N, CA, C and O atoms as a GROMACS GRO file, in nm:
protein
  600
    1UNK      N    1  -1.463   2.128   0.026
    1UNK     CA    2  -1.364   2.028   0.042
    1UNK      C    3  -1.420   1.924   0.138
    1UNK      O    4  -1.470   1.960   0.245
    2UNK      N    5  -1.412   1.796   0.102
    2UNK     CA    6  -1.466   1.687   0.180
    2UNK      C    7  -1.350   1.597   0.224
    2UNK      O    8  -1.254   1.575   0.150
    3UNK      N    9  -1.363   1.547   0.345
    3UNK     CA   10  -1.260   1.449   0.397
    3UNK      C   11  -1.332   1.323   0.442
    3UNK      O   12  -1.446   1.325   0.487
    4UNK      N   13  -1.259   1.214   0.426
    4UNK     CA   14  -1.309   1.086   0.472
    4UNK      C   15  -1.186   1.000   0.507
    4UNK      O   16  -1.085   1.002   0.437
    5UNK      N   17  -1.197   0.925   0.617
    5UNK     CA   18  -1.088   0.835   0.655
    5UNK      C   19  -1.143   0.703   0.704
    5UNK      O   20  -1.243   0.698   0.775
    6UNK      N   21  -1.076   0.596   0.666
    6UNK     CA   22  -1.112   0.464   0.715
    6UNK      C   23  -0.986   0.386   0.736
    6UNK      O   24  -0.881   0.417   0.678
    7UNK      N   25  -0.995   0.285   0.818
    7UNK     CA   26  -0.881   0.193   0.836
    7UNK      C   27  -0.936   0.048   0.834
    7UNK      O   28  -1.053   0.022   0.864
    8UNK      N   29  -0.847  -0.041   0.797
    8UNK     CA   30  -0.885  -0.182   0.786
    8UNK      C   31  -0.759  -0.264   0.784
    8UNK      O   32  -0.650  -0.212   0.762
    9UNK      N   33  -0.775  -0.394   0.806
    9UNK     CA   34  -0.658  -0.481   0.804
    9UNK      C   35  -0.668  -0.571   0.676
    9UNK      O   36  -0.771  -0.628   0.642
   10UNK      N   37  -0.552  -0.578   0.610
   10UNK     CA   38  -0.534  -0.668   0.498
   10UNK      C   39  -0.510  -0.806   0.558
   10UNK      O   40  -0.441  -0.820   0.659
   11UNK      N   41  -0.566  -0.909   0.495
   11UNK     CA   42  -0.542  -1.045   0.537
   11UNK      C   43  -0.392  -1.074   0.529
   11UNK      O   44  -0.324  -1.019   0.442
   12UNK      N   45  -0.337  -1.161   0.617
   12UNK     CA   46  -0.194  -1.193   0.606
   12UNK      C   47  -0.157  -1.245   0.466
   12UNK      O   48  -0.230  -1.322   0.404
   13UNK      N   49  -0.042  -1.200   0.420
   13UNK     CA   50   0.008  -1.248   0.287
   13UNK      C   51   0.149  -1.298   0.307
   13UNK      O   52   0.218  -1.255   0.399
   14UNK      N   53   0.192  -1.388   0.223
   14UNK     CA   54   0.326  -1.437   0.233
   14UNK      C   55   0.428  -1.329   0.186
   14UNK      O   56   0.392  -1.233   0.118
   15UNK      N   57   0.552  -1.349   0.222
   15UNK     CA   58   0.655  -1.258   0.184
   15UNK      C   59   0.652  -1.239   0.032
   15UNK      O   60   0.636  -1.334  -0.044
   16UNK      N   61   0.667  -1.114  -0.011
   16UNK     CA   62   0.662  -1.085  -0.154
   16UNK      C   63   0.585  -0.956  -0.185
   16UNK      O   64   0.548  -0.882  -0.094
   17UNK      N   65   0.562  -0.931  -0.309
   17UNK     CA   66   0.496  -0.812  -0.359
   17UNK      C   67   0.356  -0.855  -0.407
   17UNK      O   68   0.343  -0.942  -0.493
   18UNK      N   69   0.252  -0.792  -0.351
   18UNK     CA   70   0.115  -0.835  -0.378
   18UNK      C   71   0.031  -0.717  -0.432
   18UNK      O   72   0.037  -0.607  -0.378
   19UNK      N   73  -0.044  -0.741  -0.535
   19UNK     CA   74  -0.132  -0.638  -0.593
   19UNK      C   75  -0.254  -0.627  -0.503
   19UNK      O   76  -0.325  -0.726  -0.483
   20UNK      N   77  -0.281  -0.510  -0.447
   20UNK     CA   78  -0.392  -0.488  -0.354
   20UNK      C   79  -0.490  -0.376  -0.396
   20UNK      O   80  -0.574  -0.334  -0.316
   21UNK      N   81  -0.480  -0.330  -0.518
   21UNK     CA   82  -0.564  -0.218  -0.563
   21UNK      C   83  -0.713  -0.245  -0.539
   21UNK      O   84  -0.784  -0.164  -0.479
   22UNK      N   85  -0.759  -0.362  -0.588
   22UNK     CA   86  -0.902  -0.392  -0.576
   22UNK      C   87  -0.946  -0.412  -0.431
   22UNK      O   88  -1.058  -0.377  -0.394
   23UNK      N   89  -0.858  -0.467  -0.350
   23UNK     CA   90  -0.889  -0.482  -0.209
   23UNK      C   91  -0.903  -0.346  -0.138
   23UNK      O   92  -0.988  -0.332  -0.050
   24UNK      N   93  -0.823  -0.249  -0.175
   24UNK     CA   94  -0.836  -0.114  -0.117
   24UNK      C   95  -0.967  -0.050  -0.165
   24UNK      O   96  -1.042   0.006  -0.086
   25UNK      N   97  -0.991  -0.060  -0.295
   25UNK     CA   98  -1.120  -0.002  -0.349
   25UNK      C   99  -1.243  -0.063  -0.282
   25UNK      O  100  -1.340   0.008  -0.256
   26UNK      N  101  -1.241  -0.192  -0.254
   26UNK     CA  102  -1.355  -0.256  -0.194
   26UNK      C  103  -1.371  -0.214  -0.042
   26UNK      O  104  -1.483  -0.204   0.008
   27UNK      N  105  -1.260  -0.192   0.024
   27UNK     CA  106  -1.271  -0.158   0.168
   27UNK      C  107  -1.283  -0.011   0.190
   27UNK      O  108  -1.322   0.032   0.299
   28UNK      N  109  -1.251   0.069   0.092
   28UNK     CA  110  -1.270   0.217   0.102
   28UNK      C  111  -1.362   0.260  -0.010
   28UNK      O  112  -1.324   0.340  -0.096
   29UNK      N  113  -1.482   0.206  -0.009
   29UNK     CA  114  -1.575   0.227  -0.122
   29UNK      C  115  -1.626   0.373  -0.127
   29UNK      O  116  -1.691   0.410  -0.225
   30UNK      N  117  -1.599   0.453  -0.028
   30UNK     CA  118  -1.635   0.595  -0.029
   30UNK      C  119  -1.566   0.669  -0.147
   30UNK      O  120  -1.610   0.775  -0.190
   31UNK      N  121  -1.460   0.612  -0.195
   31UNK     CA  122  -1.388   0.667  -0.309
   31UNK      C  123  -1.487   0.696  -0.423
   31UNK      O  124  -1.472   0.798  -0.491
   32UNK      N  125  -1.582   0.612  -0.445
   32UNK     CA  126  -1.680   0.624  -0.556
   32UNK      C  127  -1.762   0.752  -0.544
   32UNK      O  128  -1.821   0.795  -0.644
   33UNK      N  129  -1.768   0.815  -0.428
   33UNK     CA  130  -1.846   0.935  -0.414
   33UNK      C  131  -1.771   1.065  -0.444
   33UNK      O  132  -1.831   1.173  -0.446
   34UNK      N  133  -1.639   1.052  -0.467
   34UNK     CA  134  -1.561   1.172  -0.497
   34UNK      C  135  -1.549   1.196  -0.648
   34UNK      O  136  -1.519   1.106  -0.726
   35UNK      N  137  -1.573   1.319  -0.687
   35UNK     CA  138  -1.559   1.362  -0.826
   35UNK      C  139  -1.409   1.382  -0.860
   35UNK      O  140  -1.361   1.335  -0.964
   36UNK      N  141  -1.337   1.450  -0.771
   36UNK     CA  142  -1.197   1.478  -0.787
   36UNK      C  143  -1.133   1.486  -0.649
   36UNK      O  144  -1.196   1.531  -0.553
   37UNK      N  145  -1.011   1.445  -0.640
   37UNK     CA  146  -0.941   1.451  -0.510
   37UNK      C  147  -0.819   1.365  -0.508
   37UNK      O  148  -0.764   1.329  -0.612
   38UNK      N  149  -0.777   1.333  -0.386
   38UNK     CA  150  -0.661   1.247  -0.368
   38UNK      C  151  -0.690   1.145  -0.257
   38UNK      O  152  -0.765   1.171  -0.163
   39UNK      N  153  -0.628   1.029  -0.275
   39UNK     CA  154  -0.635   0.922  -0.174
   39UNK      C  155  -0.493   0.902  -0.119
   39UNK      O  156  -0.401   0.869  -0.194
   40UNK      N  157  -0.478   0.921   0.010
   40UNK     CA  158  -0.352   0.893   0.074
   40UNK      C  159  -0.368   0.755   0.142
   40UNK      O  160  -0.456   0.736   0.227
   41UNK      N  161  -0.284   0.662   0.103
   41UNK     CA  162  -0.292   0.524   0.156
   41UNK      C  163  -0.164   0.498   0.233
   41UNK      O  164  -0.053   0.507   0.180
   42UNK      N  165  -0.181   0.464   0.364
   42UNK     CA  166  -0.068   0.456   0.458
   42UNK      C  167  -0.073   0.317   0.523
   42UNK      O  168  -0.180   0.266   0.557
   43UNK      N  169   0.045   0.258   0.538
   43UNK     CA  170   0.056   0.129   0.610
   43UNK      C  171   0.120   0.157   0.745
   43UNK      O  172   0.222   0.226   0.754
   44UNK      N  173   0.060   0.102   0.850
   44UNK     CA  174   0.102   0.129   0.989
   44UNK      C  175   0.206   0.026   1.038
   44UNK      O  176   0.192  -0.030   1.147
   45UNK      N  177   0.307   0.003   0.960
   45UNK     CA  178   0.406  -0.098   0.997
   45UNK      C  179   0.544  -0.057   0.948
   45UNK      O  180   0.556   0.024   0.856
   46UNK      N  181   0.648  -0.112   1.010
   46UNK     CA  182   0.782  -0.078   0.973
   46UNK      C  183   0.856  -0.195   0.902
   46UNK      O  184   0.976  -0.187   0.874
   47UNK      N  185   0.785  -0.298   0.875
   47UNK     CA  186   0.847  -0.412   0.801
   47UNK      C  187   0.770  -0.452   0.680
   47UNK      O  188   0.787  -0.562   0.629
   48UNK      N  189   0.683  -0.364   0.633
   48UNK     CA  190   0.613  -0.379   0.511
   48UNK      C  191   0.600  -0.239   0.447
   48UNK      O  192   0.617  -0.139   0.516
   49UNK      N  193   0.572  -0.231   0.321
   49UNK     CA  194   0.564  -0.103   0.251
   49UNK      C  195   0.458  -0.104   0.142
   49UNK      O  196   0.398  -0.207   0.111
   50UNK      N  197   0.438   0.014   0.084
   50UNK     CA  198   0.342   0.034  -0.027
   50UNK      C  199   0.410   0.098  -0.144
   50UNK      O  200   0.498   0.183  -0.126
   51UNK      N  201   0.373   0.061  -0.263
   51UNK     CA  202   0.426   0.132  -0.381
   51UNK      C  203   0.331   0.109  -0.498
   51UNK      O  204   0.239   0.028  -0.490
   52UNK      N  205   0.356   0.182  -0.608
   52UNK     CA  206   0.283   0.162  -0.730
   52UNK      C  207   0.377   0.100  -0.831
   52UNK      O  208   0.495   0.137  -0.840
   53UNK      N  209   0.324   0.002  -0.910
   53UNK     CA  210   0.403  -0.055  -1.009
   53UNK      C  211   0.316  -0.141  -1.105
   53UNK      O  212   0.193  -0.134  -1.100
   54UNK      N  213   0.379  -0.219  -1.189
   54UNK     CA  214   0.312  -0.301  -1.295
   54UNK      C  215   0.199  -0.384  -1.235
   54UNK      O  216   0.219  -0.452  -1.134
   55UNK      N  217   0.081  -0.378  -1.294
   55UNK     CA  218  -0.031  -0.454  -1.244
   55UNK      C  219  -0.070  -0.576  -1.330
   55UNK      O  220  -0.164  -0.649  -1.296
   56UNK      N  221  -0.001  -0.598  -1.435
   56UNK     CA  222  -0.040  -0.707  -1.527
   56UNK      C  223   0.043  -0.833  -1.510
   56UNK      O  224  -0.014  -0.941  -1.489
   57UNK      N  225   0.172  -0.823  -1.517
   57UNK     CA  226   0.261  -0.940  -1.513
   57UNK      C  227   0.299  -0.976  -1.374
   57UNK      O  228   0.355  -0.892  -1.303
   58UNK      N  229   0.273  -1.094  -1.331
   58UNK     CA  230   0.319  -1.142  -1.198
   58UNK      C  231   0.472  -1.156  -1.195
   58UNK      O  232   0.532  -1.155  -1.087
   59UNK      N  233   0.534  -1.169  -1.311
   59UNK     CA  234   0.680  -1.173  -1.318
   59UNK      C  235   0.740  -1.053  -1.255
   59UNK      O  236   0.842  -1.065  -1.187
   60UNK      N  237   0.682  -0.936  -1.276
   60UNK     CA  238   0.740  -0.813  -1.219
   60UNK      C  239   0.745  -0.823  -1.067
   60UNK      O  240   0.846  -0.789  -1.005
   61UNK      N  241   0.636  -0.870  -1.005
   61UNK     CA  242   0.632  -0.881  -0.857
   61UNK      C  243   0.737  -0.981  -0.807
   61UNK      O  244   0.802  -0.958  -0.706
   62UNK      N  245   0.750  -1.090  -0.878
   62UNK     CA  246   0.857  -1.188  -0.844
   62UNK      C  247   0.994  -1.132  -0.859
   62UNK      O  248   1.079  -1.153  -0.773
   63UNK      N  249   1.020  -1.058  -0.971
   63UNK     CA  250   1.149  -0.999  -0.987
   63UNK      C  251   1.180  -0.888  -0.888
   63UNK      O  252   1.296  -0.868  -0.852
   64UNK      N  253   1.080  -0.815  -0.845
   64UNK     CA  254   1.098  -0.718  -0.745
   64UNK      C  255   1.145  -0.777  -0.613
   64UNK      O  256   1.235  -0.724  -0.548
   65UNK      N  257   1.083  -0.888  -0.575
   65UNK     CA  258   1.122  -0.960  -0.454
   65UNK      C  259   1.269  -1.005  -0.465
   65UNK      O  260   1.349  -0.983  -0.374
   66UNK      N  261   1.303  -1.067  -0.578
   66UNK     CA  262   1.442  -1.112  -0.600
   66UNK      C  263   1.540  -0.993  -0.594
   66UNK      O  264   1.645  -1.003  -0.531
   67UNK      N  265   1.505  -0.886  -0.657
   67UNK     CA  266   1.597  -0.768  -0.658
   67UNK      C  267   1.618  -0.712  -0.516
   67UNK      O  268   1.730  -0.682  -0.477
   68UNK      N  269   1.511  -0.697  -0.440
   68UNK     CA  270   1.524  -0.643  -0.308
   68UNK      C  271   1.599  -0.737  -0.217
   68UNK      O  272   1.674  -0.693  -0.130
   69UNK      N  273   1.580  -0.869  -0.237
   69UNK     CA  274   1.654  -0.962  -0.154
   69UNK      C  275   1.802  -0.961  -0.186
   69UNK      O  276   1.884  -0.991  -0.100
   70UNK      N  277   1.836  -0.928  -0.308
   70UNK     CA  278   1.977  -0.918  -0.349
   70UNK      C  279   2.038  -0.790  -0.291
   70UNK      O  280   2.149  -0.790  -0.238
   71UNK      N  281   1.963  -0.680  -0.301
   71UNK     CA  282   2.015  -0.551  -0.250
   71UNK      C  283   2.023  -0.546  -0.099
   71UNK      O  284   2.116  -0.487  -0.043
   72UNK      N  285   1.926  -0.610  -0.031
   72UNK     CA  286   1.918  -0.606   0.116
   72UNK      C  287   1.913  -0.753   0.166
   72UNK      O  288   1.804  -0.803   0.194
   73UNK      N  289   2.023  -0.818   0.177
   73UNK     CA  290   2.022  -0.963   0.214
   73UNK      C  291   1.998  -0.988   0.363
   73UNK      O  292   2.022  -0.901   0.446
   74UNK      N  293   1.952  -1.103   0.394
   74UNK     CA  294   1.941  -1.146   0.534
   74UNK      C  295   2.080  -1.183   0.587
   74UNK      O  296   2.173  -1.209   0.509
   75UNK      N  297   2.093  -1.183   0.718
   75UNK     CA  298   2.216  -1.226   0.786
   75UNK      C  299   2.340  -1.142   0.749
   75UNK      O  300   2.452  -1.193   0.751
   76UNK      N  301   2.321  -1.018   0.717
   76UNK     CA  302   2.440  -0.937   0.691
   76UNK      C  303   2.520  -0.922   0.820
   76UNK      O  304   2.462  -0.898   0.927
   77UNK      N  305   2.650  -0.935   0.812
   77UNK     CA  306   2.730  -0.942   0.935
   77UNK      C  307   2.729  -0.815   1.018
   77UNK      O  308   2.767  -0.818   1.135
   78UNK      N  309   2.686  -0.702   0.959
   78UNK     CA  310   2.683  -0.575   1.033
   78UNK      C  311   2.553  -0.550   1.105
   78UNK      O  312   2.546  -0.454   1.182
   79UNK      N  313   2.450  -0.629   1.086
   79UNK     CA  314   2.323  -0.611   1.153
   79UNK      C  315   2.341  -0.635   1.300
   79UNK      O  316   2.400  -0.736   1.339
   80UNK      N  317   2.291  -0.543   1.386
   80UNK     CA  318   2.287  -0.564   1.530
   80UNK      C  319   2.149  -0.593   1.584
   80UNK      O  320   2.133  -0.651   1.691
   81UNK      N  321   2.047  -0.553   1.506
   81UNK     CA  322   1.909  -0.582   1.542
   81UNK      C  323   1.869  -0.718   1.480
   81UNK      O  324   1.822  -0.726   1.366
   82UNK      N  325   1.890  -0.826   1.561
   82UNK     CA  326   1.873  -0.961   1.511
   82UNK      C  327   1.780  -1.044   1.597
   82UNK      O  328   1.757  -1.161   1.566
   83UNK      N  329   1.724  -0.988   1.705
   83UNK     CA  330   1.642  -1.062   1.798
   83UNK      C  331   1.513  -1.116   1.738
   83UNK      O  332   1.461  -1.219   1.783
   84UNK      N  333   1.461  -1.048   1.636
   84UNK     CA  334   1.327  -1.088   1.581
   84UNK      C  335   1.339  -1.176   1.456
   84UNK      O  336   1.238  -1.199   1.390
   85UNK      N  337   1.456  -1.226   1.422
   85UNK     CA  338   1.474  -1.316   1.311
   85UNK      C  339   1.554  -1.254   1.200
   85UNK      O  340   1.569  -1.132   1.192
   86UNK      N  341   1.604  -1.339   1.116
   86UNK     CA  342   1.693  -1.300   1.006
   86UNK      C  343   1.623  -1.208   0.904
   86UNK      O  344   1.688  -1.130   0.834
   87UNK      N  345   1.490  -1.218   0.897
   87UNK     CA  346   1.420  -1.141   0.796
   87UNK      C  347   1.376  -1.004   0.848
   87UNK      O  348   1.329  -0.922   0.769
   88UNK      N  349   1.391  -0.975   0.980
   88UNK     CA  350   1.338  -0.855   1.039
   88UNK      C  351   1.416  -0.730   1.001
   88UNK      O  352   1.357  -0.637   0.947
   89UNK      N  353   1.546  -0.723   1.025
   89UNK     CA  354   1.620  -0.604   0.994
   89UNK      C  355   1.620  -0.573   0.842
   89UNK      O  356   1.605  -0.457   0.803
   90UNK      N  357   1.636  -0.673   0.757
   90UNK     CA  358   1.618  -0.641   0.615
   90UNK      C  359   1.482  -0.588   0.578
   90UNK      O  360   1.468  -0.510   0.484
   91UNK      N  361   1.379  -0.631   0.653
   91UNK     CA  362   1.242  -0.582   0.628
   91UNK      C  363   1.236  -0.433   0.662
   91UNK      O  364   1.170  -0.358   0.590
   92UNK      N  365   1.301  -0.388   0.770
   92UNK     CA  366   1.299  -0.249   0.806
   92UNK      C  367   1.371  -0.164   0.700
   92UNK      O  368   1.326  -0.055   0.664
   93UNK      N  369   1.485  -0.216   0.651
   93UNK     CA  370   1.555  -0.140   0.543
   93UNK      C  371   1.475  -0.133   0.419
   93UNK      O  372   1.468  -0.026   0.358
   94UNK      N  373   1.413  -0.242   0.375
   94UNK     CA  374   1.330  -0.242   0.253
   94UNK      C  375   1.214  -0.146   0.269
   94UNK      O  376   1.180  -0.072   0.176
   95UNK      N  377   1.152  -0.146   0.389
   95UNK     CA  378   1.039  -0.057   0.409
   95UNK      C  379   1.081   0.090   0.397
   95UNK      O  380   1.007   0.173   0.343
   96UNK      N  381   1.200   0.119   0.447
   96UNK     CA  382   1.252   0.256   0.438
   96UNK      C  383   1.282   0.293   0.294
   96UNK      O  384   1.255   0.405   0.252
   97UNK      N  385   1.338   0.200   0.217
   97UNK     CA  386   1.369   0.229   0.078
   97UNK      C  387   1.244   0.253  -0.007
   97UNK      O  388   1.243   0.341  -0.093
   98UNK      N  389   1.139   0.173   0.019
   98UNK     CA  390   1.020   0.180  -0.066
   98UNK      C  391   0.922   0.284  -0.015
   98UNK      O  392   0.869   0.362  -0.094
   99UNK      N  393   0.897   0.289   0.112
   99UNK     CA  394   0.809   0.385   0.174
   99UNK      C  395   0.682   0.329   0.233
   99UNK      O  396   0.642   0.216   0.203
  100UNK      N  397   0.618   0.407   0.316
  100UNK     CA  398   0.501   0.358   0.388
  100UNK      C  399   0.365   0.417   0.337
  100UNK      O  400   0.260   0.399   0.399
  101UNK      N  401   0.371   0.487   0.223
  101UNK     CA  402   0.244   0.544   0.176
  101UNK      C  403   0.253   0.573   0.027
  101UNK      O  404   0.361   0.585  -0.031
  102UNK      N  405   0.134   0.584  -0.034
  102UNK     CA  406   0.122   0.630  -0.175
  102UNK      C  407   0.007   0.732  -0.176
  102UNK      O  408  -0.090   0.721  -0.102
  103UNK      N  409   0.023   0.829  -0.262
  103UNK     CA  410  -0.078   0.935  -0.290
  103UNK      C  411  -0.127   0.923  -0.430
  103UNK      O  412  -0.050   0.937  -0.524
  104UNK      N  413  -0.258   0.896  -0.446
  104UNK     CA  414  -0.315   0.866  -0.578
  104UNK      C  415  -0.430   0.962  -0.605
  104UNK      O  416  -0.515   0.986  -0.519
  105UNK      N  417  -0.430   1.019  -0.730
  105UNK     CA  418  -0.544   1.105  -0.767
  105UNK      C  419  -0.671   1.026  -0.783
  105UNK      O  420  -0.670   0.911  -0.828
  106UNK      N  421  -0.783   1.092  -0.744
  106UNK     CA  422  -0.916   1.031  -0.766
  106UNK      C  423  -0.986   1.118  -0.873
  106UNK      O  424  -0.990   1.241  -0.863
  107UNK      N  425  -1.039   1.049  -0.975
  107UNK     CA  426  -1.116   1.118  -1.079
  107UNK      C  427  -1.241   1.042  -1.103
  107UNK      O  428  -1.238   0.922  -1.132
  108UNK      N  429  -1.355   1.110  -1.092
  108UNK     CA  430  -1.488   1.045  -1.119
  108UNK      C  431  -1.503   0.913  -1.046
  108UNK      O  432  -1.541   0.812  -1.104
  109UNK      N  433  -1.473   0.916  -0.914
  109UNK     CA  434  -1.503   0.804  -0.827
  109UNK      C  435  -1.407   0.686  -0.834
  109UNK      O  436  -1.437   0.578  -0.783
  110UNK      N  437  -1.291   0.704  -0.896
  110UNK     CA  438  -1.199   0.590  -0.905
  110UNK      C  439  -1.055   0.643  -0.898
  110UNK      O  440  -1.030   0.762  -0.916
  111UNK      N  441  -0.963   0.551  -0.871
  111UNK     CA  442  -0.823   0.589  -0.879
  111UNK      C  443  -0.789   0.623  -1.020
  111UNK      O  444  -0.831   0.554  -1.113
  112UNK      N  445  -0.713   0.730  -1.040
  112UNK     CA  446  -0.670   0.771  -1.176
  112UNK      C  447  -0.526   0.723  -1.190
  112UNK      O  448  -0.431   0.801  -1.176
  113UNK      N  449  -0.512   0.596  -1.217
  113UNK     CA  450  -0.385   0.530  -1.236
  113UNK      C  451  -0.353   0.508  -1.383
  113UNK      O  452  -0.443   0.502  -1.467
  114UNK      N  453  -0.227   0.495  -1.412
  114UNK     CA  454  -0.187   0.461  -1.548
  114UNK      C  455  -0.240   0.320  -1.584
  114UNK      O  456  -0.278   0.243  -1.496
  115UNK      N  457  -0.242   0.290  -1.709
  115UNK     CA  458  -0.298   0.165  -1.759
  115UNK      C  459  -0.242   0.046  -1.691
  115UNK      O  460  -0.316  -0.049  -1.664
  116UNK      N  461  -0.114   0.044  -1.663
  116UNK     CA  462  -0.046  -0.076  -1.611
  116UNK      C  463  -0.006  -0.056  -1.464
  116UNK      O  464   0.076  -0.132  -1.413
  117UNK      N  465  -0.061   0.045  -1.395
  117UNK     CA  466  -0.028   0.070  -1.256
  117UNK      C  467  -0.121   0.001  -1.156
  117UNK      O  468  -0.241  -0.007  -1.180
  118UNK      N  469  -0.070  -0.047  -1.051
  118UNK     CA  470  -0.144  -0.100  -0.942
  118UNK      C  471  -0.073  -0.074  -0.811
  118UNK      O  472   0.046  -0.044  -0.808
  119UNK      N  473  -0.149  -0.087  -0.701
  119UNK     CA  474  -0.092  -0.064  -0.568
  119UNK      C  475  -0.044  -0.197  -0.515
  119UNK      O  476  -0.117  -0.296  -0.512
  120UNK      N  477   0.085  -0.197  -0.472
  120UNK     CA  478   0.145  -0.319  -0.414
  120UNK      C  479   0.154  -0.304  -0.261
  120UNK      O  480   0.190  -0.200  -0.206
  121UNK      N  481   0.121  -0.414  -0.197
  121UNK     CA  482   0.168  -0.438  -0.062
  121UNK      C  483   0.298  -0.512  -0.074
  121UNK      O  484   0.302  -0.619  -0.136
  122UNK      N  485   0.405  -0.457  -0.017
  122UNK     CA  486   0.536  -0.519  -0.020
  122UNK      C  487   0.554  -0.579   0.117
  122UNK      O  488   0.586  -0.509   0.213
  123UNK      N  489   0.532  -0.708   0.126
  123UNK     CA  490   0.546  -0.779   0.254
  123UNK      C  491   0.692  -0.827   0.262
  123UNK      O  492   0.736  -0.910   0.183
  124UNK      N  493   0.765  -0.772   0.361
  124UNK     CA  494   0.906  -0.807   0.372
  124UNK      C  495   0.939  -0.909   0.476
  124UNK      O  496   1.055  -0.949   0.490
  125UNK      N  497   0.837  -0.955   0.552
  125UNK     CA  498   0.861  -1.058   0.653
  125UNK      C  499   0.807  -1.194   0.602
  125UNK      O  500   0.717  -1.201   0.519
  126UNK      N  501   0.868  -1.300   0.657
  126UNK     CA  502   0.824  -1.433   0.614
  126UNK      C  503   0.682  -1.456   0.670
  126UNK      O  504   0.603  -1.522   0.603
  127UNK      N  505   0.649  -1.406   0.784
  127UNK     CA  506   0.517  -1.419   0.843
  127UNK      C  507   0.479  -1.286   0.907
  127UNK      O  508   0.477  -1.274   1.030
  128UNK      N  509   0.450  -1.190   0.826
  128UNK     CA  510   0.418  -1.054   0.871
  128UNK      C  511   0.285  -1.034   0.938
  128UNK      O  512   0.268  -0.939   1.014
  129UNK      N  513   0.190  -1.122   0.912
  129UNK     CA  514   0.059  -1.111   0.969
  129UNK      C  515  -0.030  -1.008   0.900
  129UNK      O  516   0.004  -0.955   0.794
  130UNK      N  517  -0.145  -0.981   0.961
  130UNK     CA  518  -0.240  -0.886   0.904
  130UNK      C  519  -0.173  -0.747   0.908
  130UNK      O  520  -0.102  -0.715   1.003
  131UNK      N  521  -0.195  -0.665   0.807
  131UNK     CA  522  -0.137  -0.533   0.797
  131UNK      C  523  -0.242  -0.429   0.800
  131UNK      O  524  -0.337  -0.434   0.722
  132UNK      N  525  -0.230  -0.331   0.890
  132UNK     CA  526  -0.330  -0.224   0.904
  132UNK      C  527  -0.302  -0.113   0.801
  132UNK      O  528  -0.190  -0.066   0.788
  133UNK      N  529  -0.404  -0.074   0.730
  133UNK     CA  530  -0.400   0.031   0.627
  133UNK      C  531  -0.496   0.141   0.666
  133UNK      O  532  -0.608   0.115   0.710
  134UNK      N  533  -0.450   0.266   0.648
  134UNK     CA  534  -0.536   0.384   0.669
  134UNK      C  535  -0.548   0.455   0.535
  134UNK      O  536  -0.449   0.492   0.473
  135UNK      N  537  -0.675   0.474   0.491
  135UNK     CA  538  -0.701   0.547   0.368
  135UNK      C  539  -0.765   0.681   0.405
  135UNK      O  540  -0.867   0.684   0.474
  136UNK      N  541  -0.705   0.790   0.360
  136UNK     CA  542  -0.761   0.924   0.384
  136UNK      C  543  -0.792   0.987   0.248
  136UNK      O  544  -0.705   0.996   0.161
  137UNK      N  545  -0.915   1.029   0.231
  137UNK     CA  546  -0.962   1.090   0.106
  137UNK      C  547  -0.986   1.238   0.129
  137UNK      O  548  -1.036   1.279   0.233
  138UNK      N  549  -0.949   1.317   0.030
  138UNK     CA  550  -0.978   1.459   0.032
  138UNK      C  551  -1.014   1.505  -0.107
  138UNK      O  552  -0.947   1.470  -0.204
  139UNK      N  553  -1.120   1.585  -0.118
  139UNK     CA  554  -1.160   1.632  -0.249
  139UNK      C  555  -1.298   1.680  -0.254
  139UNK      O  556  -1.360   1.710  -0.152
  140UNK      N  557  -1.349   1.688  -0.377
  140UNK     CA  558  -1.483   1.733  -0.406
  140UNK      C  559  -1.568   1.617  -0.441
  140UNK      O  560  -1.534   1.539  -0.529
  141UNK      N  561  -1.683   1.603  -0.372
  141UNK     CA  562  -1.773   1.492  -0.402
  141UNK      C  563  -1.864   1.523  -0.522
  141UNK      O  564  -1.884   1.639  -0.559
  142UNK      N  565  -1.918   1.418  -0.578
  142UNK     CA  566  -2.021   1.434  -0.684
  142UNK      C  567  -2.137   1.511  -0.621
  142UNK      O  568  -2.166   1.493  -0.503
  143UNK      N  569  -2.204   1.597  -0.699
  143UNK     CA  570  -2.311   1.679  -0.646
  143UNK      C  571  -2.421   1.600  -0.581
  143UNK      O  572  -2.476   1.644  -0.480
  144UNK      N  573  -2.455   1.483  -0.635
  144UNK     CA  574  -2.564   1.404  -0.576
  144UNK      C  575  -2.528   1.347  -0.440
  144UNK      O  576  -2.615   1.302  -0.365
  145UNK      N  577  -2.395   1.349  -0.408
  145UNK     CA  578  -2.352   1.299  -0.278
  145UNK      C  579  -2.334   1.406  -0.173
  145UNK      O  580  -2.297   1.377  -0.059
  146UNK      N  581  -2.361   1.532  -0.210
  146UNK     CA  582  -2.352   1.638  -0.112
  146UNK      C  583  -2.479   1.648  -0.031
  146UNK      O  584  -2.589   1.635  -0.086
  147UNK      N  585  -2.466   1.670   0.098
  147UNK     CA  586  -2.582   1.679   0.185
  147UNK      C  587  -2.598   1.822   0.227
  147UNK      O  588  -2.500   1.886   0.266
  148UNK      N  589  -2.718   1.873   0.219
  148UNK     CA  590  -2.745   2.006   0.264
  148UNK      C  591  -2.832   1.999   0.391
  148UNK      O  592  -2.940   1.940   0.392
  149UNK      N  593  -2.782   2.060   0.496
  149UNK     CA  594  -2.855   2.062   0.624
  149UNK      C  595  -2.932   2.194   0.631
  149UNK      O  596  -2.873   2.301   0.617
  150UNK      N  597  -3.061   2.186   0.653
  150UNK     CA  598  -3.144   2.301   0.664
  150UNK      C  599  -3.179   2.338   0.806
  150UNK      O  600  -3.251   2.436   0.828
   0.00000   0.00000   0.00000
């Protein structure tokens, strides 16, 4: 069993749902050395989240943003946590609803996703800034990547 962990920051993105699969693959390129395993991808923030969803149509990402804004509106009269702006408390609620991590199988050096699946960064703040991601890999490496110490 092999383990690998890396962390990096995603460039700031505007509020909305953003496809980040390729960005993760490029920053955690050790994935290519695993024959089989899992990738745990975690976001270190409470006002953004990660999920898997449609990777082809940008309409889905736009509709997701609209749906979540409808379900969790800004300026709700019952919010008491309001010091950081109208978008902050709804961002915490949305992050809790969606989640802070995804677990993805690795097969032959790549994510084993469905045809239309991609990893989304769900940015719930108007100006969330750079987001720290931790990727932890666990599994069996390809034989040519195994090192034998004599």
